[in-house]
C-alpha positions as CSV (number, residue, x, y, z in Angstrom):
1,M,-24.9,-4.1,-15.1
2,I,-23.2,-2.6,-12.0
3,E,-23.3,0.9,-13.7
4,S,-27.3,1.1,-13.2
5,Y,-26.7,1.1,-9.3
6,L,-24.2,3.7,-9.4
7,A,-26.4,6.8,-9.3
8,Q,-24.4,9.6,-7.4
9,D,-21.3,11.9,-8.4
10,I,-18.3,10.6,-6.7
11,W,-15.1,13.0,-6.8
12,R,-11.8,11.2,-6.7
13,Q,-8.5,13.3,-6.0
14,P,-5.5,10.6,-6.9
15,K,-2.9,10.6,-4.8
16,T,0.4,12.0,-6.8
17,G,3.2,11.8,-4.2
18,V,4.7,13.8,-1.5
19,D,6.0,17.2,-1.5
20,E,9.3,18.5,-0.2
21,N,7.9,19.2,3.3
22,G,6.2,15.5,3.6
23,Q,3.0,16.2,2.8
24,L,0.7,14.1,0.5
25,T,0.1,15.9,-3.0
26,F,-3.0,15.2,-5.1
27,G,-3.9,15.7,-8.7
28,A,-7.2,17.5,-10.1
29,P,-10.4,16.3,-9.2
30,V,-12.0,13.7,-11.4
31,Q,-15.8,13.1,-11.5
32,S,-17.0,9.5,-11.8
33,R,-20.5,7.5,-10.9
34,G,-20.7,5.3,-7.7
35,R,-22.8,4.8,-4.6
36,W,-21.6,6.3,-1.4
37,L,-22.7,4.5,1.8
38,E,-22.0,5.6,5.3
39,K,-21.9,2.6,7.5
40,N,-19.3,1.3,10.0
41,R,-17.5,-1.7,9.5
42,L,-13.9,-3.5,10.1
43,V,-11.3,-3.5,7.3
44,R,-7.6,-4.1,7.0
45,N,-5.6,-1.1,5.9
46,A,-2.4,-1.2,3.8
47,Q,0.0,-1.9,6.8
48,G,-2.5,-5.2,7.6
49,E,-4.0,-3.2,10.6
50,Q,-7.7,-3.6,11.4
51,V,-9.3,-0.2,11.4
52,T,-13.0,1.1,11.5
53,S,-14.3,2.5,8.2
54,D,-17.0,4.7,8.1
55,V,-17.9,5.1,4.5
56,S,-17.8,2.8,1.5
57,V,-18.2,4.0,-1.9
58,T,-19.0,1.2,-4.8
59,L,-17.5,2.3,-8.3
60,G,-17.3,0.5,-11.7
61,P,-14.4,-2.3,-12.3
62,D,-12.5,0.2,-14.4
63,E,-12.3,3.3,-12.0
64,P,-8.7,3.8,-11.1
65,V,-9.0,4.1,-7.3
66,A,-6.2,3.2,-4.9
67,V,-5.2,3.4,-1.2
68,G,-3.9,6.9,-0.6
69,D,-6.6,8.6,-3.0
70,R,-9.2,11.0,-1.7
71,L,-13.1,10.8,-2.5
72,S,-15.8,13.1,-1.9
73,L,-19.5,13.2,-2.4
74,D,-19.9,17.0,-2.5
75,E,-16.5,18.1,-4.2
76,V,-15.8,19.9,-0.9
77,T,-15.2,17.4,1.8
78,Y,-12.7,14.8,0.8
79,V,-12.0,11.5,2.7
80,D,-8.9,9.2,2.4
81,V,-9.3,5.8,0.9
82,I,-7.5,3.4,3.6
83,A,-8.7,0.2,1.7
84,V,-9.9,-1.2,-1.7
85,S,-11.5,-4.4,-3.0
86,V,-12.4,-5.9,-6.2
87,S,-15.6,-8.1,-6.5
88,R,-15.2,-10.7,-9.3
89,G,-17.7,-12.6,-11.5
90,L,-17.7,-16.2,-12.1
91,V,-14.9,-16.2,-15.0
92,G,-12.6,-14.0,-13.0
93,E,-13.7,-10.6,-14.6
94,A,-13.8,-7.5,-12.4
95,I,-17.6,-6.3,-11.7
96,Q,-17.1,-3.7,-9.2
97,K,-14.7,-2.0,-7.0
98,R,-15.3,-0.6,-3.2
99,A,-13.3,1.7,-1.6
100,Y,-13.3,2.0,2.1
101,L,-13.0,5.3,3.7
102,Q,-12.0,6.9,7.1
103,S,-14.0,10.0,7.6
104,Q,-12.9,10.9,11.1
105,G,-15.8,13.3,11.7
106,V,-17.1,13.9,8.3
107,Q,-20.8,14.8,8.5
108,G,-23.0,13.3,5.6
């Protein structure tokens, strides 16, 4: 049911690790469907700190998104995922995922 609301092409670069210089490495871009929303909100990052998220992206329940991945609406400007939440239905099944991003000046 959520899939009917996911009308935008979202590009994801999964975090694959760290190179010999300590820089994050990412896999090839993967396209999926989602909903990109630019709205400020407070979220907790992986360290438990309260931070401001500028963008949230709603994805289907089976999308493999994680903290550290990068998402893009235009396949050019990628934004870091700082938190992920899963909404569940009445019997506990995942019905959607939401990735919270910190754009730091990305223009929409």
